Backbone as ProteinMPNN parsed JSONL, in Angstrom:
{"seq_chain_A": "MAATDKLQHPDVTPEMIREIDDIIESQKNAPGAVIPVLRMSQDVVGYLPVEVIDYISAGLNIPSSDVYGVATFYSLFSLTPKGRHRIRACLGTACYVKGIKEVMGRISKEFDLEVGGTTEDRRFSLEAVRCLGACGLAPVVVVDQDTYGGISADQVSGILEKYE", "coords_chain_A": {"N_chain_A": [[-118.325, 10.256, 141.646], [-118.27, 7.903, 142.98], [-118.879, 4.928, 142.816], [-117.323, 2.618, 142.986], [-117.946, 0.232, 142.683], [-119.251, -0.799, 140.558], [-117.054, -0.736, 138.629], [-115.75, -3.534, 137.795], [-112.619, -4.913, 137.331], [-110.012, -6.863, 136.707], [-107.582, -5.643, 136.358], [-107.844, -3.612, 137.879], [-107.449, -1.43, 140.265], [-109.201, -0.547, 143.721], [-107.854, 2.006, 144.323], [-107.293, 3.216, 141.624], [-109.662, 3.566, 140.472], [-110.769, 5.555, 142.079], [-109.403, 7.604, 141.364], [-109.888, 7.654, 138.806], [-112.472, 8.473, 138.713], [-111.897, 11.005, 140.298], [-110.707, 12.343, 137.977], [-112.568, 12.545, 136.09], [-114.995, 14.11, 137.261], [-113.308, 16.451, 137.571], [-112.852, 17.047, 134.649], [-115.861, 16.914, 133.569], [-117.597, 18.99, 132.641], [-116.225, 20.243, 130.751], [-116.004, 21.333, 127.409], [-115.54, 18.824, 125.05], [-114.41, 16.543, 126.425], [-114.177, 13.661, 126.639], [-111.461, 13.011, 125.404], [-109.575, 13.998, 126.88], [-110.048, 12.613, 129.542], [-109.948, 10.154, 128.623], [-107.5, 9.253, 128.223], [-106.166, 10.34, 130.682], [-107.087, 8.985, 132.055], [-105.891, 6.208, 130.732], [-103.651, 6.607, 131.511], [-104.076, 5.75, 133.956], [-104.465, 3.497, 134.594], [-103.327, 1.893, 132.677], [-104.127, 0.969, 130.06], [-107.169, 0.769, 128.819], [-109.388, -1.067, 129.424], [-112.925, -1.927, 128.496], [-114.684, -1.938, 130.812], [-113.665, 0.118, 131.619], [-113.943, 2.323, 130.221], [-117.105, 2.015, 129.712], [-117.605, 2.837, 132.019], [-116.432, 5.734, 131.85], [-117.769, 6.708, 130.167], [-120.52, 6.653, 131.688], [-119.668, 8.343, 134.012], [-119.474, 10.731, 132.177], [-121.665, 11.006, 131.21], [-122.257, 9.945, 128.651], [-123.251, 8.341, 125.608], [-122.02, 4.618, 125.046], [-120.969, 4.381, 123.254], [-119.991, 6.315, 121.575], [-117.77, 7.006, 123.374], [-116.532, 4.784, 123.11], [-116.159, 4.502, 120.324], [-114.275, 7.124, 120.009], [-112.018, 5.966, 121.781], [-111.546, 4.14, 120.116], [-110.753, 5.287, 117.394], [-108.415, 6.556, 117.768], [-104.496, 6.106, 117.431], [-103.436, 6.582, 119.879], [-104.596, 5.568, 122.191], [-104.889, 2.482, 123.833], [-107.268, -0.519, 123.823], [-106.174, -3.348, 124.843], [-103.961, -4.671, 127.082], [-101.166, -2.842, 127.72], [-97.292, -3.927, 128.697], [-94.966, -3.511, 131.569], [-92.713, -2.359, 130.773], [-91.828, -0.714, 127.966], [-90.835, -1.262, 124.63], [-89.205, 0.606, 121.914], [-88.929, 0.141, 118.629], [-86.722, 1.089, 115.941], [-87.972, 1.851, 112.582], [-86.965, 3.482, 110.847], [-85.208, 4.349, 107.402], [-82.113, 4.325, 108.209], [-81.915, 3.092, 110.146], [-82.684, 0.571, 109.441], [-80.772, -0.187, 107.384], [-79.021, -0.599, 109.059], [-79.343, -2.437, 110.496], [-81.862, -2.962, 112.23], [-83.631, -4.643, 111.984], [-82.436, -7.306, 112.347], [-82.547, -7.055, 115.075], [-84.886, -6.553, 115.927], [-85.794, -9.112, 115.509], [-84.584, -10.624, 117.204], [-85.625, -9.941, 119.849], [-88.099, -10.38, 119.406], [-87.73, -13.388, 119.278], [-86.671, -14.002, 121.362], [-87.97, -13.439, 123.742], [-90.45, -14.341, 123.015], [-92.303, -12.326, 121.61], [-94.217, -10.368, 119.197], [-94.168, -7.572, 117.285], [-96.174, -4.892, 118.706], [-97.182, -6.753, 120.024], [-97.265, -7.801, 123.436], [-95.742, -9.365, 126.284], [-96.147, -12.413, 128.281], [-95.988, -12.495, 130.781], [-96.645, -9.509, 131.412], [-94.267, -7.715, 130.798], [-92.981, -6.707, 128.598], [-93.662, -4.194, 126.117], [-93.855, -4.535, 122.54], [-93.036, -2.278, 119.706], [-93.084, -1.051, 116.988], [-91.666, 1.95, 115.31], [-92.162, 4.62, 113.046], [-90.054, 6.511, 112.609], [-86.87, 7.707, 114.778], [-85.419, 9.849, 114.922], [-82.966, 9.663, 115.746], [-81.174, 9.22, 113.963], [-78.305, 9.237, 113.277], [-76.983, 7.743, 115.363], [-78.029, 5.27, 114.599], [-78.557, 1.553, 114.824], [-81.719, 2.219, 116.309], [-83.035, 1.75, 119.53], [-85.428, 2.229, 122.235], [-86.025, 2.187, 125.351], [-89.002, 2.277, 127.397], [-87.809, 5.375, 129.194], [-84.967, 5.467, 128.043], [-82.785, 5.619, 125.958], [-80.941, 3.783, 123.453], [-78.71, 3.2, 121.506], [-76.957, 2.292, 118.334], [-76.849, -0.242, 118.459], [-76.436, -4.029, 118.65], [-77.829, -7.184, 117.304], [-76.887, -8.96, 119.134], [-76.405, -7.748, 121.807], [-78.803, -6.752, 122.609], [-80.184, -8.943, 125.077], [-78.659, -8.66, 127.371], [-79.562, -5.986, 127.415], [-81.852, -5.455, 127.894], [-82.144, -6.912, 130.434], [-82.077, -5.631, 132.653], [-83.934, -4.391, 132.842], [-87.114, -5.042, 134.818]], "CA_chain_A": [[-118.978, 8.79, 141.217], [-118.329, 6.765, 144.638], [-119.78, 3.63, 142.571], [-116.713, 1.79, 142.597], [-118.505, -1.447, 143.343], [-119.737, -0.797, 139.561], [-116.283, -1.15, 137.827], [-114.256, -4.511, 138.357], [-112.275, -5.585, 137.111], [-108.848, -7.561, 137.327], [-106.356, -4.907, 136.606], [-107.945, -2.097, 137.658], [-107.562, -1.408, 142.075], [-110.197, 0.658, 144.248], [-107.09, 3.18, 144.43], [-107.551, 3.642, 140.61], [-110.783, 3.698, 140.699], [-110.515, 7.136, 143.224], [-108.546, 8.364, 140.292], [-110.884, 7.7, 137.341], [-113.647, 9.605, 139.815], [-111.69, 12.364, 140.26], [-110.324, 13.153, 136.714], [-113.819, 12.73, 135.65], [-115.38, 15.233, 137.755], [-112.659, 17.59, 136.852], [-113.106, 17.226, 133.393], [-116.696, 16.726, 132.823], [-118.059, 20.008, 132.511], [-115.676, 21.008, 129.81], [-116.091, 20.754, 126.382], [-114.703, 17.768, 124.649], [-113.371, 16.125, 127.939], [-114.09, 12.502, 126.299], [-110.317, 12.767, 125.266], [-108.5, 14.327, 127.726], [-110.273, 11.814, 130.611], [-109.272, 8.777, 128.314], [-106.151, 9.61, 128.271], [-105.816, 10.62, 131.905], [-107.777, 7.258, 132.687], [-105.072, 5.226, 130.264], [-102.378, 6.724, 132.562], [-103.549, 6.076, 135.342], [-104.366, 1.694, 134.518], [-101.897, 1.368, 131.758], [-104.949, 0.687, 129.121], [-108.823, 1.443, 128.709], [-110.337, -2.091, 129.422], [-114.273, -2.136, 128.075], [-115.297, -1.937, 131.264], [-113.532, 1.548, 132.195], [-114.709, 2.711, 129.02], [-118.371, 2.219, 130.278], [-117.412, 3.879, 133.644], [-116.063, 6.884, 132.014], [-119.264, 6.861, 129.799], [-121.36, 6.496, 132.5], [-119.712, 9.483, 134.494], [-119.563, 12.086, 131.424], [-123.093, 10.792, 130.769], [-122.195, 10.274, 127.071], [-123.254, 6.649, 125.211], [-120.525, 3.783, 125.688], [-120.829, 3.636, 121.683], [-119.617, 7.08, 121.739], [-116.782, 7.044, 123.884], [-115.579, 3.34, 122.636], [-115.636, 5.141, 119.235], [-112.927, 7.518, 120.419], [-111.134, 5.365, 122.324], [-110.382, 3.21, 119.293], [-110.23, 5.643, 116.382], [-106.887, 7.535, 118.42], [-103.679, 5.327, 117.983], [-102.865, 7.126, 121.038], [-105.412, 4.585, 123.004], [-105.081, 1.25, 124.152], [-107.899, -1.538, 124.913], [-104.899, -3.815, 125.183], [-103.113, -4.37, 127.969], [-99.201, -2.749, 127.683], [-95.858, -4.19, 129.853], [-94.518, -2.061, 132.484], [-91.691, -1.593, 130.189], [-92.099, -0.358, 126.083], [-90.01, -0.862, 123.9], [-89.962, 1.048, 120.596], [-87.901, -0.417, 117.771], [-86.79, 2.425, 114.845], [-87.808, 1.893, 111.104], [-86.673, 4.502, 109.753], [-83.929, 4.264, 106.926], [-80.754, 4.622, 108.793], [-81.614, 2.065, 111.049], [-83.412, -0.391, 108.806], [-79.847, -0.573, 106.771], [-78.202, -0.775, 109.978], [-79.612, -3.65, 111.146], [-82.708, -3.032, 113.229], [-84.57, -5.87, 111.403], [-81.832, -8.414, 113.405], [-82.408, -6.574, 116.258], [-86.197, -6.6, 116.825], [-86.106, -10.807, 115.399], [-83.894, -11.443, 118.553], [-86.465, -9.46, 120.617], [-89.349, -11.507, 119.124], [-87.024, -14.442, 119.727], [-85.99, -14.119, 123.161], [-89.106, -13.116, 125.112], [-91.989, -14.652, 122.816], [-93.057, -10.972, 121.568], [-94.11, -9.642, 118.22], [-94.084, -6.39, 117.286], [-97.543, -4.863, 118.433], [-97.986, -6.915, 121.165], [-96.819, -8.174, 124.717], [-95.178, -10.885, 126.743], [-97.153, -13.147, 128.716], [-96.224, -11.509, 132.414], [-96.516, -8.129, 130.925], [-92.993, -6.956, 131.149], [-92.723, -5.802, 127.753], [-94.5, -4.197, 124.48], [-92.854, -3.788, 121.313], [-93.633, -0.998, 119.248], [-92.311, -0.65, 115.254], [-92.034, 3.074, 114.558], [-91.091, 4.791, 111.782], [-88.634, 7.508, 112.915], [-87.095, 8.513, 116.237], [-84.922, 11.027, 114.829], [-81.814, 9.929, 115.895], [-80.324, 8.647, 112.937], [-76.968, 9.06, 113.621], [-76.931, 6.839, 116.618], [-78.598, 3.906, 114.138], [-79.987, 1.121, 115.161], [-81.791, 2.585, 117.761], [-83.919, 1.177, 120.469], [-85.878, 2.956, 123.198], [-86.686, 1.373, 126.292], [-89.502, 3.601, 128.573], [-87.103, 6.941, 128.48], [-83.732, 5.32, 127.784], [-82.478, 5.317, 124.651], [-79.661, 2.644, 123.393], [-77.946, 3.431, 119.871], [-75.559, 1.594, 117.527], [-77.129, -1.407, 119.231], [-76.598, -5.185, 117.308], [-79.023, -8.023, 118.081], [-76.161, -9.477, 120.065], [-76.905, -6.673, 123.139], [-80.623, -7.091, 123.016], [-80.516, -9.484, 125.99], [-78.375, -7.051, 128.037], [-79.606, -4.482, 127.992], [-83.191, -5.814, 128.603], [-82.218, -7.708, 131.62], [-82.383, -4.826, 133.511], [-86.134, -4.376, 133.011], [-87.656, -6.182, 135.372]], "C_chain_A": [[-119.412, 8.41, 142.624], [-119.128, 5.359, 144.597], [-118.508, 2.611, 142.192], [-116.813, 0.355, 142.301], [-118.993, -1.897, 141.647], [-118.442, -1.573, 138.687], [-115.695, -2.229, 138.93], [-113.871, -4.683, 137.192], [-110.477, -6.14, 137.165], [-107.711, -6.396, 137.592], [-106.906, -3.187, 137.201], [-108.283, -2.213, 139.719], [-108.463, -0.092, 142.3], [-109.362, 1.984, 144.138], [-107.422, 4.249, 143.019], [-108.877, 4.357, 139.907], [-111.098, 5.281, 141.104], [-110.263, 7.85, 142.083], [-109.251, 8.796, 139.338], [-111.659, 9.215, 138.084], [-113.168, 10.889, 139.341], [-111.374, 13.054, 139.318], [-111.552, 12.829, 135.872], [-114.572, 14.02, 136.007], [-114.202, 16.33, 137.335], [-113.143, 18.06, 135.592], [-114.556, 17.569, 132.512], [-117.204, 17.975, 132.847], [-117.407, 20.328, 131.427], [-115.892, 20.283, 128.68], [-114.855, 19.947, 125.58], [-113.846, 16.999, 125.874], [-113.967, 14.633, 127.675], [-112.686, 12.274, 126.346], [-109.631, 13.135, 126.356], [-108.885, 12.696, 129.342], [-110.227, 10.67, 130.178], [-108.164, 8.892, 128.763], [-105.141, 9.739, 129.614], [-105.89, 9.349, 132.315], [-106.823, 5.938, 132.385], [-104.093, 5.074, 131.273], [-102.326, 5.935, 133.547], [-103.949, 4.589, 135.318], [-103.746, 0.901, 133.702], [-103.227, 1.199, 129.876], [-106.464, 1.059, 129.618], [-109.675, -0.302, 128.144], [-111.955, -1.362, 129.025], [-114.822, -1.272, 129.593], [-114.618, 0.064, 132.267], [-114.077, 2.534, 131.365], [-116.791, 2.742, 129.377], [-118.276, 3.073, 131.533], [-117.228, 5.107, 133.492], [-117.19, 7.384, 131.273], [-120.483, 7.566, 130.618], [-121.143, 7.861, 133.495], [-119.433, 10.464, 133.768], [-120.887, 11.785, 131.37], [-123.673, 10.924, 129.193], [-122.411, 8.685, 126.827], [-121.681, 5.986, 125.768], [-120.05, 3.899, 124.316], [-119.979, 4.997, 121.4], [-118.095, 7.145, 121.975], [-115.787, 5.508, 123.287], [-115.323, 4.091, 121.204], [-114.079, 6.139, 118.911], [-112.082, 6.951, 120.803], [-110.392, 4.072, 120.849], [-110.039, 3.695, 117.611], [-108.771, 6.589, 116.675], [-106.227, 6.196, 118.45], [-103.286, 5.419, 119.624], [-103.575, 6.099, 122.277], [-105.376, 3.134, 122.494], [-106.45, 0.51, 124.5], [-107.203, -3.418, 125.281], [-104.129, -4.043, 125.996], [-101.632, -4.215, 127.451], [-98.163, -3.61, 129.069], [-96.008, -2.971, 130.176], [-93.257, -1.789, 131.856], [-91.938, -1.44, 128.457], [-90.734, -0.213, 125.728], [-89.935, -0.578, 122.382], [-88.346, 1.066, 119.833], [-87.909, 0.763, 116.678], [-86.938, 1.665, 113.365], [-87.313, 2.127, 110.364], [-85.259, 3.834, 108.701], [-82.601, 3.71, 106.913], [-80.834, 2.926, 110.176], [-82.155, 0.746, 110.348], [-82.058, -1.166, 108.115], [-78.961, -1.073, 107.632], [-78.266, -2.464, 110.904], [-80.992, -3.847, 112.381], [-83.858, -4.198, 113.355], [-83.831, -6.999, 112.878], [-82.074, -8.169, 115.017], [-84.042, -7.193, 117.06], [-86.982, -8.493, 116.876], [-85.338, -11.418, 116.811], [-84.935, -11.131, 119.764], [-87.651, -10.328, 120.76], [-88.621, -12.927, 119.768], [-87.455, -14.863, 121.012], [-87.223, -14.21, 124.228], [-90.333, -13.542, 123.905], [-92.784, -13.368, 122.254], [-92.684, -10.363, 120.013], [-94.59, -8.661, 118.549], [-96.151, -5.669, 117.339], [-98.131, -5.474, 119.938], [-97.471, -7.174, 122.759], [-96.834, -9.163, 125.439], [-95.857, -10.939, 127.79], [-97.418, -12.137, 129.864], [-96.103, -9.856, 132.279], [-95.664, -7.336, 131.156], [-92.416, -6.01, 129.802], [-93.993, -5.475, 126.564], [-93.671, -3.853, 124.192], [-93.663, -2.975, 120.316], [-92.534, -1.459, 118.189], [-92.73, 0.66, 115.1], [-91.062, 3.092, 113.67], [-89.973, 5.446, 111.679], [-88.477, 7.891, 114.456], [-86.517, 9.672, 116.325], [-83.666, 11.179, 115.846], [-81.126, 8.983, 115.18], [-78.904, 8.166, 113.185], [-76.481, 8.168, 114.69], [-77.824, 5.301, 115.831], [-77.711, 2.618, 114.31], [-80.461, 2.128, 115.932], [-82.945, 2.268, 118.351], [-84.689, 2.186, 121.44], [-86.389, 2.093, 123.683], [-87.211, 2.241, 127.289], [-88.846, 5.005, 127.86], [-85.713, 6.345, 128.115], [-83.619, 4.968, 126.319], [-80.893, 4.591, 124.188], [-79.807, 2.996, 121.421], [-76.489, 2.994, 119.27], [-75.698, 0.131, 118.51], [-76.905, -2.934, 118.232], [-77.514, -6.129, 118.238], [-78.271, -8.743, 119.553], [-76.576, -8.666, 121.831], [-77.857, -6.406, 123.494], [-80.636, -7.712, 124.737], [-80.067, -8.304, 126.956], [-78.551, -6.427, 128.355], [-81.25, -4.052, 128.208], [-83.42, -6.23, 129.815], [-82.389, -7.145, 132.521], [-83.455, -3.909, 134.07], [-86.675, -4.951, 133.61], [-89.229, -5.729, 135.721]], "O_chain_A": [[-120.487, 8.546, 143.209], [-119.72, 4.767, 145.499], [-118.62, 1.864, 141.221], [-115.999, -0.435, 141.823], [-119.116, -3.091, 141.376], [-118.596, -2.675, 138.161], [-115.353, -2.123, 140.108], [-114.547, -4.639, 136.164], [-109.79, -5.451, 137.918], [-107.101, -6.218, 138.647], [-106.466, -2.06, 136.975], [-109.131, -2.914, 140.271], [-108.559, 0.928, 141.617], [-109.972, 3.025, 143.892], [-107.682, 5.452, 143.058], [-109.012, 5.302, 139.129], [-111.664, 6.049, 140.326], [-111.01, 8.797, 141.839], [-109.347, 9.967, 138.97], [-111.453, 10.425, 137.991], [-113.616, 11.636, 138.471], [-111.556, 14.27, 139.379], [-111.297, 12.919, 134.671], [-114.757, 14.9, 135.165], [-114.634, 17.155, 136.531], [-113.701, 19.138, 135.391], [-114.65, 18.13, 131.42], [-117.28, 17.894, 134.073], [-118.215, 20.97, 130.756], [-115.983, 19.056, 128.636], [-113.67, 20.266, 125.489], [-112.622, 17.06, 125.991], [-114.372, 14.216, 128.76], [-112.334, 11.436, 127.176], [-108.936, 12.216, 126.788], [-108.0, 12.037, 129.888], [-110.418, 9.803, 131.031], [-107.94, 8.532, 129.919], [-103.949, 9.447, 129.719], [-104.985, 8.691, 132.83], [-106.743, 4.954, 133.12], [-103.7, 4.038, 131.811], [-101.331, 5.434, 134.072], [-103.687, 4.209, 136.459], [-103.569, -0.315, 133.774], [-102.782, 1.395, 128.745], [-106.745, 1.573, 130.701], [-110.239, -0.619, 127.096], [-112.076, -0.174, 129.326], [-115.294, -0.138, 129.514], [-115.106, 0.771, 133.148], [-114.643, 3.527, 131.821], [-117.475, 3.732, 129.119], [-119.066, 3.979, 131.798], [-117.557, 5.882, 134.39], [-117.66, 8.462, 131.638], [-121.143, 8.574, 130.364], [-122.148, 8.491, 133.822], [-119.047, 11.421, 134.439], [-121.442, 12.859, 131.605], [-124.645, 11.461, 128.662], [-121.923, 7.845, 127.583], [-120.744, 6.428, 126.434], [-118.884, 3.593, 124.063], [-118.959, 4.649, 120.805], [-117.279, 7.298, 121.066], [-114.567, 5.416, 123.151], [-114.132, 4.278, 120.958], [-113.198, 6.005, 118.061], [-111.017, 7.251, 120.264], [-109.319, 3.484, 120.713], [-109.42, 3.028, 116.781], [-108.205, 7.215, 115.778], [-106.721, 5.244, 119.054], [-102.933, 4.499, 120.362], [-102.913, 5.952, 123.304], [-105.645, 2.662, 121.389], [-106.905, 0.9, 125.575], [-107.774, -4.357, 125.834], [-103.1, -3.45, 125.674], [-100.986, -5.113, 126.91], [-98.541, -3.737, 130.234], [-96.571, -1.961, 129.753], [-92.603, -0.905, 132.409], [-92.302, -2.47, 127.89], [-89.827, 0.5, 126.158], [-90.488, -1.349, 121.598], [-87.261, 1.573, 120.117], [-88.958, 1.379, 116.49], [-86.03, 0.908, 113.02], [-87.045, 1.507, 109.335], [-84.458, 3.011, 109.144], [-82.055, 2.971, 106.095], [-80.033, 2.163, 110.716], [-81.897, -0.261, 111.007], [-81.998, -2.395, 108.136], [-78.13, -1.896, 107.247], [-77.527, -3.183, 111.576], [-81.021, -4.741, 113.227], [-84.61, -4.546, 114.265], [-84.376, -7.342, 113.927], [-81.825, -8.952, 115.933], [-84.296, -7.841, 118.075], [-87.877, -9.013, 117.542], [-85.567, -12.52, 117.308], [-85.093, -12.002, 120.619], [-88.107, -10.852, 121.777], [-89.108, -13.423, 120.784], [-88.23, -15.684, 121.502], [-87.322, -14.896, 125.245], [-91.313, -12.809, 124.035], [-93.996, -13.389, 122.468], [-91.581, -10.011, 119.594], [-95.248, -8.455, 119.569], [-97.042, -5.84, 116.507], [-99.005, -5.042, 120.689], [-97.296, -6.039, 123.202], [-97.79, -9.938, 125.401], [-96.253, -9.926, 128.366], [-98.346, -11.349, 130.045], [-95.477, -9.15, 133.069], [-95.947, -6.254, 131.67], [-91.707, -5.005, 129.852], [-94.924, -6.209, 126.231], [-92.802, -3.187, 124.754], [-94.884, -3.089, 120.21], [-91.468, -2.033, 118.409], [-93.908, 0.86, 114.803], [-90.03, 2.48, 113.392], [-89.043, 5.176, 110.919], [-89.376, 8.243, 115.22], [-86.707, 10.489, 117.225], [-83.334, 12.163, 116.508], [-80.544, 8.032, 115.701], [-78.488, 7.01, 113.268], [-75.266, 7.973, 114.679], [-78.176, 4.377, 116.564], [-76.51, 2.548, 114.049], [-79.655, 2.989, 116.285], [-83.972, 2.494, 117.712], [-84.277, 3.314, 121.166], [-87.077, 1.248, 123.108], [-86.47, 2.909, 128.011], [-89.053, 5.548, 126.775], [-85.131, 7.344, 127.69], [-84.296, 4.153, 125.693], [-79.841, 4.997, 124.681], [-80.685, 2.986, 120.558], [-75.342, 3.268, 119.625], [-74.773, -0.397, 119.129], [-77.25, -2.855, 117.053], [-77.842, -5.973, 119.414], [-78.81, -8.983, 120.634], [-76.997, -9.3, 122.799], [-78.052, -5.852, 124.575], [-81.078, -6.959, 125.605], [-80.739, -7.325, 127.28], [-78.111, -5.913, 129.384], [-81.766, -2.977, 128.513], [-84.504, -6.097, 130.382], [-82.857, -7.756, 133.482], [-83.725, -3.185, 135.029], [-87.044, -5.912, 132.936], [-90.003, -6.535, 136.237]]}, "name": "protein", "num_of_chains": 1, "seq": "MAATDKLQHPDVTPEMIREIDDIIESQKNAPGAVIPVLRMSQDVVGYLPVEVIDYISAGLNIPSSDVYGVATFYSLFSLTPKGRHRIRACLGTACYVKGIKEVMGRISKEFDLEVGGTTEDRRFSLEAVRCLGACGLAPVVVVDQDTYGGISADQVSGILEKYE"}
């Protein structure tokens, strides 16, 4: 595509644009290319700003409304910035009974972070998930790829301190 000047967004670097160009080029002739291109582009940028959706649309020669429709239909895609670290708190029955609500309340209070939101400095994003499948460890929080089981609200700060 080589039209890096057409995609301008403060979160998108020229290197990211080149990666997105490569993704589009490798997928543009594949049937159903929109979802893989969106997924891989989101992996590059961290989310899908409207400018990236328009860029992908132009690269795949598909109307922006179609690409935007796919991006907004699937929960896999995010049109808002995410934090550098993803916190997932389990709301399954075992976790709920053993105090995940208090853990989440502490996270929200200490980092001014609501469920589904991202801290202003983009350090953390907080998600509530139905079940992480680790009921024996309840209550469970997963930060990026690290699982913490049997945690209490008092332990939250110590755990999250190491994620900058």
